[in-house]
C-alpha positions, 0 to 999 in steps of 0.5 A, a space after each residue: 484477504 491480503 490488506 493494502 496500505 497506501 503510503 503517500 507524502 500527502 494525506 489527501 492523496 492517500 485517502 483519495 486513492 483508498 476511495 479510488 481503489 474501493 471503486 474497483 474492489 469494494 470489499 478490499 481492506 485498504 488503509 491510507 498512511 499519508 502525510 504527517 500527524 499534523 496533516 502537513 506533507 511528509 511521511 510518518 513512521 507511526 502512521 505507516 506502522 498503524 496502517 499496517 496493523 489495521 490492514 493486517 487481516 491474517 493473510 498479509 499486507 502489501 505496502 505501496 509507496 508514492 516515491 522517495 522518502 516514503 520508500 525509505 520510511 516504509 523500509 525502516 518500519 518493516 525492518 523494525 517489525 520483522 514480519 514476513 507477512 508484510 511486503 513492499 511492492 515496486 509499482 506505480 502508485 495508482 495502477 498498483 493500488 487498483 491492481 493490488 486491491 482487485 487481486 486481494 479481493 479475488 483471494 490472491 496470496 501476498 506473494 502473487 500480488 507482489 509478483 503481479 505488481 512488479 510487472 505493472 510498471 512495464 505496461 505501456 499506456 500508448 
């Protein structure tokens, strides 16, 4: 199964999103990488790297970011990892977390999940 890493500037938000995703996809592998090591607001290279390692089950990992420097930090981690089984997804954080984990639990491949998530932002709510 493809694992999912949720990167947020807030540890509380990242952990809450793991719980939310598990309500929709209880068997999905979802790992939070939120905040800095001391629990303050920010993004941590080390937390992201560790979360990716924990989420890797052999079928790849999709990484979702909340905004701004989270994207930049994930890019740095992935450049250093040089692992083509880990991919960033460009999508809204909440909707992407749900859609991605449901797809992962259903057995979708990493490329399928990343492609599907690229369209999530185009879905209108009204």
